[in-house]
N, C-alpha and C positions, 0 to 999 in steps of 0.2 A: 905426669908420670905415664910412661908407655910400658905396658905389661905384655910380655910374650909368654904364651902358655903352650907347652908341649902337650898336644892333644891327639897323639897318634892312636890312642886306645878309644877315641870317639868313633863309634861304629853304627851305621844305619841298618845293618843286616839283621838276621833272625837266628844267629847262633849265640853261644854263651858270651861272646865278646860284646854283645849289645846290652848286657845287664851289668849290674854292680858298678864297677868303676867307670864304665861308659856313661851311666846315669849321672854319676858325680861330675864328670867333666862337662856333660851337656848342661846340667843345671847351673854349674858355676859360670859357664860362658853366657847363659841366658840372663842370670841375675846380676852379674858384675856391672854391666852398663846401666842397669836400672838403678842400682843403689849408689854407684859412684860414677856418674856421667862425666865428671871432671877429669877422669883418667881415660887413656886410650888402650885398646886391647887388640892383640894380634894372636890368632890361633894358628899354630903350625900343626897341620893334620894331613891325613892321606886322602886320596880320591874317594874312599869308601865312606866318607863322612859328609854331612851337609853343612853349609855355611850357617852362621848364626847372625841374625840381625844385630847391627851395632858393633860387630866384631870383624876386624879385617882378617881375611883368610889367606894363608900362605900354604899352598898345597905341594906336597912332596912329588917329584917327578917319578918316584919309584913306587912299586906296589907294597906299601908299608903294612897292608893287612897280612902279609906273610911275616911271621915272627922274626926270622933271621934277617930279613931285609929291614924290618923296623929297628931291630937292635943295632945294626950297622949304621943305618941312616941317622938315628938319634945321636950317635957318637961322632960321626964324620960329616954328614950333610947338614944337620940342624945347626951346629955352631956357625957355619958359613951363612945360613939364612938369618940367624940371629944378628950377625954383624951387619948384614945388608938391610935389615929391617929397622934398625935404630931403636931397639927396645932398651929400656932402662933396667928392668928386672926380668929374669927368666924363672918361670914356675914349672917345675916337673910335677905334673898333676897325679902321676901314678907311680910312685916308688923309685923312679930312676931319673937322673939328671944327665944332660949333655956335659960331660966332664971337662971338655976343652974350652968352654965358654969363659970369657973374662968378666962377664957381667955379674952383678949380685944375683944370688939364686935362692929360691924357695922350693922346698921339696915336700910334697904330701906323702906321708907313709900311711897306708890303709891298714896293714897288718903285717905281722911277721910269722904267719902260719907256716911258711916254708922253712922256718928255723925251729919253731915249736913242734911241728909235725911233718918233718921231711918225708916220712914214709907214706904220706898221703898225696904225694906229688910224683910225677915222672922224674926220674933221676936227673935228666938234663935240665929240666925246668928249675928244679930245686937248687942245683949247683949254680946255675946262672944267676938266679935271684939272690942267693947268699952273697955272691961276689959283687954284683952290680948295685944292690941296695946298700950294702956296707960302704962301698966306695962313695956312693951318692950322698949318703948321710954324713960322712966325714967331710965332704966337699961343700955341702950346702951352708949358706950363711944363716938361714933359718929353716927349721923343720916344722911342718904342720902335722899333728897326729889327729886322727878322726875320733879319738876317745882318750880318756885318761889311761885306760888299759894299754892302748897302743903306745902312748907316751912312755909308760913304765917299761914296756918291752924294749923300746928303742934305747932307753937309758941303761937297762940291765944287760941286754944282749949285744948292743953295739957300742956301749960305753960313752954315749953322748951326754954332755952336761945337761941337767934338767932345764937350765935357763935358756938353752937354745931351741927348746921345743915348746910350741904353742898348741893347746888343744882347741880345735875348731870342729864342732859337731856338724854332721850333715843335716839336711832338712828333709821335709816331705812336701811333695807337690800338692797344690790345692785340689787337684782332681781326686785325691784319695780322701774321701769323706763318706759319711753315711748317706746312702742314696734312698730316695723315697720308694716305698713298696710298689707304687704304680710303675715306676721306672724299671724295677727288677722283674716284675711279673712276666713281662714279654720275653726276657732272656733266660730265665731259669730253665726252661725246657731245652734250651740249646746247650747248656753246660752239663756234661756227663748225662745226657738224656733225661734231664729233669730229676735225677736222684739226689738225695741229700748227701753232702760230702764234707769230709775233713780235708783241709787244704795245706799244702806246702808249696812255697815259691822259692826257687833257687836252682842254680846250675847243678846238674848231676855230677857230683864228684865226691870222693871219700870223706872229705872234711865235714860234709853236711849230715853224716850219721843216718843216712836214709835206710840203711839195712836195719838199724835198731828201730827206726820208726815203722818200717814195714812189719817187722816181727811183733812189735807192740800193738800195732793196729790189728793184726791177725788174731792176737790173743784176746784183745778187748772185744772185737767183733764176735768171736766165738762165745765169750762169756756172757756178753750182754745181748746176744742175738741182734746185732745192729743191722740196719738196712743201709747204712752209709757206705759210700765208697771213699777211697783215699785218692785224691787228685794231686798229682805231682806235676806242678807247672814249672817248666824250666828246660833250657836247652841242654844237650849232652855236652859235658865237659871232657873229663878224662877218668879212666879207671872206673867206669860205671857199668861194665858189662855184667858183673855179678849180680846187680840189682834185678835185671831181667830174669836171670836164672833163678834167683831167690823167689821172685813172684811166681814163677812157673812151678817150683818145687812145693810151694805152699798152696798151690791150687787157687791162686787169687787173680787169675787172668782177667776176670770180669769185675773185680772189686778194687784193684789198684790200677789207676789210669795214668799213663805217662802222656801228659798233655803237650809236652814240648814247649817251645817258645811262644809266649803270648804278647801281642802288641801292647805297649804301655797304656794306650788309650782304652784297652779292654780290661786291663788288670783290676781297676776298681770294681768292675762287675763281678769278677771272680772272688775278690775278697768279700764283697757285700753279701753274696749268695751263700757263703760258707757258714756252716754251723760252728766250726772251730778251726783256728789256724795253729799249726804245730811246726816248730822250727828248732829241732834239738841239735843244732850244729855243735861240733866239738870245739870250734874256735872261730871267732869273728872279731875283726877290728871294731865294727860298728853293728851291722845287721839291719840294713835298710828294709828288707821285707817285713821285719817285725814292726818297724815304725809305720810302714804303710798299712799293715793289718790293724794296728791300734787306731790309726787315724780313721779307718773305715768302720770302727766299732765292732770288730770281730774279736771275741774272746780268744786269748792267745796263750799258748804254752811254749816256753822257750828254755834255753839252758841257763843254769845258774853259774855261768863261767864267762871268761873273757869279756869283751865289750858288750855282750848281750845282757848281762845282769845290770850293767851300768845304764844301758838304754832302757830296759824294761822297768827299773825301779820296783815299785810294788804294784804295778798295773797289769802284770802277767803272772800266771802260774809258772814257777821255775823248777827245773828238774836237773838231776845229775845226768849230763848228756850221754854218759856211758852205761847208764842203768836202764835196762828194758823195763824192769819192775816199776821204777820211779815214773817212767813215761806212761806206762799202762794206767797207773793210778791217776795221773794228771789228766789223761784223755778221758777216762771214765768220769771223773769229777766235772770236767769241762762240759761234758755232754749231758750228764744226769742232774746236776745241781742247778736248778733254774735260778735260784737267788744268786749263787756265785756267778753264773753266766751273765746276769744283768750287771752285777758289780764290776766284773772284768770289762764288760762293754763300755760302761761309763768311765771307768778309770783309764782305759786305753785312749779314749777320745781326749780326755783331759791331759793325759801325759803327752800325747802327740802335739798338743798346742805349743809345747815348749821348744819345738824344733822347726825352724823355717829356713828356706834357702836364701831369703833376703839377709837374715842374720849371718848365715854362713859366708855369704859374699862380703858383707861389711867387715867381718872379723878377718877374712882372708886379705882384703886390701890393707888392713892395719898391719898385717905381717909383712906385706910388700913394702910398706913405708918404713917399717922397722929395719928390714934387710937393707934398703937403700941408705938409710941414715947411718947404720953401723958400718957400711962399706966405705963411707966417706965420699961417695960419688954424687 
């Protein structure tokens, strides 16, 4: 079986496109040949992505890092490349399929946040996604949802029969693990000048509820006389300008650090050195940073909503993502209660062991086989 993966959101740069779904695509391409070497894999991607060992690369001649170019190429150029490449199944790895292909298709839907919270997206982005994802879901032979919550959203909002959707969880890279103190001692002084910190990892965008986090941090810092800073690791996405203004208004210019994009190889250091990880997003299909934090043994606070509750289980403190008061209580408990701190650390490590990219790859190939069988090809 020859699998063709639409991988145009695979990105080697240092902006928000290199996080989240780019990680999913990269890890899938890395692990598929390892767990199912009996299949062949072709990645269709742009020149701004690196080739993957064991995977054939077909590079677009156009600059697909530009959104409008990518959208047009996926629908007009990719179907031609698919025909020329002799693939048996086409996988749209991030929410959208090339609609003109005659091959059996599999589509991964990561979330439907643009339908649940359209006000948190630029209008043009939201309208395009609503149209393109709905059409892709209807055309797909099989749909992969990254959580049961996303599957339920696909069924409810797009009317797809439950039987056509398979839940395949993402994994966590082996580099995300508790690191020895000796390895961390040398780097602590380089992270926010050696100060203790609370960590958030994720693109700066409205869905992440960073305004609520900043206000909650300010309140807890004042009440508990904290020496901690709040480190916001992540590239700038969209509609983030008010965050900088909020920090200025609260007089937190030295206590809230916008760290920007961090290379994935250094992310485990940031997690390991944090006293608490806080991720109060309003909506996530899965929530990879929460999994990475748990795998590193960082006590974690996250939202009791969407795919985050499903991922966290009982291994995190969960809060109402819209409630500043709820978040303040959780941050204070996570920092002050040493017994709870240790319980969350151990529970997170154990919970993270249930998620592996090898298993993600195996389950994904099973969906490919199902799509091929059901198509009769």
